[in-house]
C-alpha positions in Angstrom: -7.7 14.8 11.1 -8.0 11.4 9.4 -4.6 9.7 9.0 -4.6 7.2 6.0 -1.9 4.7 5.5 -1.3 3.0 2.1 1.0 0.0 2.5 2.7 -1.5 -0.5 5.1 -4.3 -1.2 7.1 -5.0 -4.4 4.3 -7.0 -5.9 1.9 -4.0 -5.9 2.5 -2.2 -9.2 -0.9 -0.9 -10.2 -1.2 1.5 -7.3 -5.0 1.1 -6.8 -4.8 1.5 -3.0 -2.7 4.6 -3.4 -5.1 6.2 -5.9 -8.1 5.3 -3.8 -6.5 6.8 -0.6 -5.5 10.0 -2.3 -8.9 10.5 -3.8 -10.4 9.9 -0.4 -7.9 12.3 1.3 -8.8 15.0 -1.2 -12.5 14.7 -0.3 -12.1 14.7 3.5 -8.8 16.7 3.9 -6.9 13.8 5.4 -3.1 13.2 5.7 -1.8 10.2 3.7 1.2 8.1 4.5 2.8 5.7 1.9 4.8 2.9 3.5 6.8 0.6 1.1 7.8 -2.6 2.8 10.6 -4.7 1.3 11.5 -8.1 2.8 15.2 -7.3 3.0 17.8 -4.9 1.7 18.3 -5.3 -2.1 20.8 -7.7 -3.5 23.2 -6.5 -6.2 23.5 -9.6 -8.4 22.2 -10.5 -11.8 20.6 -8.3 -14.4 17.3 -8.0 -12.7 17.7 -7.3 -8.9 15.4 -6.5 -6.1 17.0 -3.0 -6.2 15.4 -2.5 -9.6 12.0 -3.6 -8.4 12.3 -1.2 -5.5 13.3 1.6 -7.8 10.4 1.0 -10.1 7.9 0.9 -7.2 9.4 4.1 -5.7 9.2 6.0 -9.0 5.5 5.1 -9.4 4.7 6.1 -5.8 6.7 9.3 -6.1 4.7 10.2 -9.2 1.5 9.8 -7.3 2.8 11.8 -4.4 3.9 14.7 -6.6 0.5 14.8 -8.2 -1.2 14.7 -4.9 0.9 17.4 -3.4 0.1 19.7 -6.3 -3.6 19.1 -5.5 -3.0 20.2 -1.9 -3.0 16.8 -0.2 -0.5 16.3 2.6 1.5 13.1 1.9 4.5 11.5 3.7 6.5 8.6 2.3 8.5 5.9 4.1 10.4 2.8 3.2 11.0 -0.1 5.5 12.9 -3.4 5.3 11.9 -6.4 7.3 8.8 -8.4 8.2 5.7 -7.1 6.6 3.4 -7.6 9.5 5.7 -6.2 12.2 6.7 -3.2 10.2 3.1 -2.4 9.4 1.9 -2.8 13.0 4.7 -0.6 14.3 4.1 2.1 11.8 0.3 2.2 12.5 1.0 2.5 16.2 3.7 5.1 15.8 1.9 7.4 13.4 -1.6 6.9 15.0 -3.1 5.8 11.7 -6.9 5.8 11.6 -7.4 4.1 8.2 -5.3 1.4 6.5 -5.9 1.0 2.8 -4.6 -2.2 1.2 -5.0 -3.7 -2.2 -6.8 -7.0 -2.5 -4.3 -9.5 -3.9 -5.8 -11.2 -6.9 -5.8 -14.9 -7.2 -7.2 -18.0 -5.6 -5.8 -20.8 -3.5 -3.1 -20.6 -1.0 -1.8 -17.0 -1.8 -5.3 -15.5 -1.5 -6.0 -17.4 1.7 -2.7 -16.3 3.3 -3.5 -12.7 2.3 -6.9 -13.0 4.0 -5.4 -14.6 7.1 -2.9 -11.8 7.4 -5.6 -9.1 7.2 -7.5 -11.0 9.9 -4.4 -11.0 12.1 -3.7 -7.4 11.5 -7.3 -6.4 12.3 -6.7 -7.7 15.9 -3.3 -6.1 16.3 -4.0 -2.5 15.1 -6.5 0.0 16.3 -7.7 1.4 13.0 -10.2 0.6 10.2 -9.0 -1.4 7.3 -10.3 -0.8 3.8 -9.5 -3.3 1.0 -9.5 -2.0 -2.5 -10.4 -4.4 -5.3 -9.5 -4.0 -9.0 -12.5 -3.3 -11.2 -13.0 -5.8 -14.1 -12.5 -4.1 -17.4 -15.5 -3.6 -19.8 -14.7 -6.7 -21.9 -14.8 -9.0 -18.9 -18.2 -7.5 -17.8 -19.8 -8.2 -21.1 -19.0 -11.9 -21.1 
């Protein structure tokens, strides 16, 4: 059985990778894991805290999971705090993941370059395929 991992960080709020993985899992009867990785436990200071970002992301993922389970898809959900790369590598090895689905981080320059470098490093450290999901441009942008 295919074992698909969707890894998300607080910056991922449009859930493209999760939707893609769940659609694929429905077609091929795969198991899906959602792994939310936060850099450190939430701080409790100020009106807008990391805890609120975490709660928002969790609510969105839980909504996707509820819908997927009602469609008969097997889904597990995990949260980790720590280094993104080490948490991801450990999870892939522990759960014997066969496909990692990640969202392409938009942008150019240093951020996009670091994201590509991280994927290249991960490719050499994990024994599974990596699928990068890109956001489709909306109809207005395609007409221009």
